[in-house]
C-alpha positions in Angstrom: -12.8 -40.7 -20.0 -9.3 -40.7 -21.0 -6.8 -44.2 -19.5 -4.1 -43.1 -17.6 -1.4 -45.1 -20.2 1.6 -44.6 -17.6 2.8 -44.5 -14.0 6.0 -42.6 -13.7 8.8 -42.6 -10.3 9.8 -39.9 -8.4 12.4 -40.5 -6.0 11.7 -44.0 -5.3 7.9 -43.6 -5.4 4.9 -44.1 -7.5 3.5 -40.6 -9.1 1.0 -39.0 -11.4 0.7 -35.5 -12.5 -3.0 -33.7 -12.2 -2.6 -30.2 -13.3 -5.6 -28.1 -14.4 -5.7 -24.0 -15.8 -6.4 -22.0 -13.1 -7.4 -17.5 -14.1 -6.8 -15.9 -11.3 -3.7 -13.9 -9.0 -1.0 -15.9 -7.7 -1.8 -15.5 -4.5 -5.3 -16.9 -5.0 -3.9 -19.7 -6.5 -1.8 -20.9 -3.8 -4.5 -20.3 -1.6 -6.7 -22.1 -3.6 -4.5 -25.3 -4.1 -3.5 -25.4 -0.4 -7.0 -25.9 0.5 -7.7 -28.8 -2.1 -4.6 -30.4 -1.1 -5.7 -29.7 2.7 -9.2 -31.5 1.7 -8.1 -34.4 -0.3 -8.9 -37.8 1.5 -6.5 -40.6 0.8 -5.8 -44.0 1.9 -2.8 -45.1 4.2 0.8 -44.2 1.8 -0.6 -42.3 -0.4 -0.2 -38.2 -0.4 -1.2 -35.1 -2.4 1.8 -32.2 -2.9 1.2 -28.9 -4.6 4.3 -28.9 -6.7 3.0 -25.7 -9.3 6.4 -24.2 -7.9 8.6 -26.9 -8.9 7.5 -27.3 -12.8 10.9 -26.1 -13.5 12.9 -29.4 -14.8 15.9 -29.8 -13.7 17.2 -29.6 -17.2 15.9 -26.0 -17.8 17.7 -25.7 -14.3 20.7 -26.6 -15.8 20.4 -24.7 -18.9 19.5 -21.2 -17.0 22.5 -21.6 -14.8 24.6 -22.2 -17.2 23.2 -18.9 -19.2 24.2 -16.9 -16.5 27.9 -18.4 -15.7 28.4 -17.4 -19.6 26.7 -14.1 -18.8 28.8 -13.1 -16.4 32.5 -14.4 -18.1 31.5 -12.3 -21.2 30.5 -9.7 -18.9 33.6 -9.9 -16.8 36.0 -10.2 -20.3 34.4 -7.2 -22.2 35.0 -5.1 -19.0 39.2 -6.6 -18.9 39.7 -6.0 -22.2 38.0 -2.3 -21.9 39.6 -1.7 -18.4 43.0 -3.4 -19.8 42.9 -4.6 -16.0 41.8 -8.2 -14.3 40.9 -6.1 -10.8 38.5 -3.8 -11.6 35.9 -6.0 -14.0 36.0 -7.9 -10.2 34.6 -4.9 -8.9 32.2 -4.4 -11.4 31.2 -7.7 -10.9 30.4 -6.8 -7.2 27.6 -5.0 -8.1 25.5 -8.1 -9.4 25.0 -8.9 -5.4 24.1 -5.7 -4.7 21.3 -6.4 -7.5 20.3 -9.6 -6.5 19.5 -8.3 -2.8 16.6 -6.0 -4.5 15.4 -8.7 -6.4 14.8 -11.3 -3.5 13.3 -8.3 -1.2 11.1 -7.5 -4.0 9.3 -11.1 -4.9 9.3 -11.2 -0.7 7.5 -8.4 -0.6 5.1 -9.2 -3.4 4.8 -12.8 -2.4 5.1 -13.5 -6.1 7.1 -16.8 -7.4 10.3 -16.9 -8.9 10.2 -18.8 -12.1 12.0 -19.1 -15.5 10.6 -15.9 -16.4 12.2 -14.1 -13.7 15.7 -15.5 -14.3 15.4 -14.4 -18.1 14.8 -10.5 -15.9 18.2 -11.1 -13.9 20.0 -11.7 -17.7 18.0 -8.5 -18.6 18.9 -6.8 -15.0 22.6 -7.7 -15.2 23.4 -5.7 -18.5 22.1 -2.7 -17.2 23.7 -3.0 -13.8 27.2 -3.6 -14.9 26.9 -0.6 -16.9 26.2 1.6 -14.3 29.3 0.7 -12.6 31.2 0.7 -15.7 30.3 4.6 -16.0 30.9 5.5 -12.7 34.8 3.7 -12.7 35.6 4.8 -15.6 34.5 8.6 -15.0 36.7 7.8 -11.4 39.7 7.1 -13.8 39.0 10.1 -15.9 39.0 12.1 -13.1 42.5 11.0 -11.7 44.2 12.1 -15.0 42.8 15.2 -15.5 43.9 15.6 -11.5 47.1 14.6 -11.8 47.8 16.7 -15.1 46.4 19.9 -13.0 49.6 18.8 -10.3 51.4 19.0 -13.0 52.9 15.9 -13.0 55.1 14.2 -16.3 55.1 10.9 -17.1 58.6 10.4 -15.6 56.7 11.2 -12.3 53.6 9.4 -12.7 53.5 6.5 -15.6 50.7 7.5 -18.6 49.0 4.3 -17.3 48.0 5.7 -14.0 46.2 8.6 -15.7 43.3 6.2 -16.2 43.2 4.0 -13.5 45.0 5.5 -10.1 46.9 2.2 -9.1 50.2 3.9 -10.2 49.6 6.9 -7.5 51.6 5.2 -5.0 55.1 6.8 -6.4 53.4 10.4 -5.6 53.8 11.2 -1.9 51.2 9.5 0.4 49.4 13.2 0.7 49.4 14.1 -2.5 48.3 10.4 -3.8 45.1 10.2 -1.2 44.2 13.7 -1.9 44.5 13.2 -5.8 42.4 9.8 -5.3 40.1 11.1 -2.7 38.8 14.5 -5.5 38.8 11.8 -8.3 36.0 9.8 -6.1 34.0 12.7 -5.1 33.9 14.7 -8.2 32.9 11.7 -10.4 30.4 10.5 -8.2 29.3 14.0 -8.4 29.4 14.0 -12.0 28.1 10.4 -13.0 24.8 10.3 -10.5 22.8 12.0 -13.0 23.2 10.1 -15.4 23.0 6.7 -13.8 19.9 8.2 -12.1 18.4 8.3 -15.3 19.5 5.5 -17.1 17.6 3.4 -13.9 15.1 5.9 -13.6 13.5 5.2 -17.3 14.2 1.9 -17.4 12.3 1.2 -13.9 9.5 3.7 -15.5 9.4 1.8 -18.3 9.1 -1.5 -16.8 5.9 -0.3 -14.2 3.3 -0.7 -17.0 4.3 -4.5 -17.1 3.8 -5.2 -13.9 0.3 -3.5 -13.4 -1.1 -4.2 -17.0 -0.4 -8.1 -16.7 -3.2 -10.1 -16.5 -3.0 -13.7 -15.5 -5.6 -14.6 -17.3 -4.4 -14.4 -20.7 -0.6 -16.0 -19.4 0.8 -12.7 -19.4 2.4 -13.5 -15.7 5.5 -13.7 -17.8 6.1 -10.2 -18.0 5.3 -9.2 -14.8 7.7 -11.4 -12.8 10.2 -10.4 -16.0 9.4 -7.0 -14.6 10.1 -7.3 -11.2 13.7 -8.6 -11.2 14.7 -5.8 -13.4 12.5 -3.4 -11.1 14.2 -4.6 -7.9 17.6 -5.5 -8.7 17.7 -1.5 -10.5 16.5 -0.1 -7.3 18.7 -1.9 -5.1 21.7 -1.8 -7.3 21.4 1.8 -8.5 21.3 2.9 -4.7 24.3 0.7 -3.4 26.4 1.6 -6.7 26.2 5.4 -5.5 27.1 4.6 -1.7 29.6 1.6 -1.8 31.5 1.5 -5.2 33.3 4.2 -4.4 34.4 3.5 -1.1 35.2 -0.2 -2.7 37.1 2.0 -5.2 39.3 4.0 -2.6 40.1 0.5 -0.8 40.3 -1.4 -4.4 42.9 1.3 -5.0 44.5 1.6 -1.5 45.5 -2.5 -2.0 46.7 -1.5 -5.4 49.3 0.9 -4.2 50.3 -1.1 -1.4 51.2 -4.1 -3.5 53.3 -2.3 -5.3 55.2 -0.4 -2.6 55.5 -4.4 -1.7 56.8 -5.8 -5.3 59.2 -2.6 -5.2 60.7 -4.3 -2.0 61.1 -7.2 -2.8 62.6 -6.2 -6.3 65.0 -4.2 -4.4 65.4 -7.1 -2.0 66.0 -9.6 -4.9 68.7 -7.1 -6.8 70.6 -6.9 -3.5 71.0 -10.5 -3.0 71.9 -11.1 -6.5 74.6 -8.3 -6.3 77.4 -10.2 -4.2 77.1 -12.9 -6.1 77.6 -11.6 -9.6 80.5 -9.8 -7.9 82.0 -13.0 -6.5 81.7 -14.4 -10.2 83.6 -11.7 -11.8 86.2 -12.2 -9.4 87.1 -15.6 -9.9 87.2 -15.1 -13.6 90.0 -12.3 -13.2 
């Protein structure tokens, strides 16, 4: 039999890794390992542990964390350029926690192991999730532009920028701007709901065969976990995007109006304080 040529130390303890190939489902594997570990009789000071869920090294964990970080950064940069705003990208990124809720729920329900392939599924799912949010928010902006045009307001009353955003509607009377925003959000959800449901639904339908046809004996469980991450995230994010994003967009826009009015008040106060000083300086020269 082969001899052990080295012994490693981990957390100030000597350790030896023993592994073998197992053919069966994930739940059967965990039960099998638990029975083996429970039946091992070792001398005092020795322990046997199941570390099958810790086979991702720290280096791999750091690489995956770095990949997720840059994925989110690039998504934010692309959205900031498209929306010409630093506020709306944050609203879109709120869909990622919505998706993570579904990922956690589906892994809890199926009792599957969240491994490296599941993390790859997260990156795939993030791109689809933010796409749905972008479609919905962009539809809100287009509906605001249409509503402003239908009300007959010109660029002197509402700057052109607001027709693609909604944040400059604070220049209008409160009842008017609130009605425009509410109408734009309601019509935007109604128009965009079909395309969002079709996009998410077809993606989920395409992933289902990967879940049911994965054969652990052939090492295909990587596709199982990848599909689980995508399906769980898409289901929860689709429901929450259509229900939560409209309310969040309303809140973000209202906050934008309040900040704009506060900025105008500060500018008026600053000019009022500057005017006496300028007059006094001019009188001295005369």
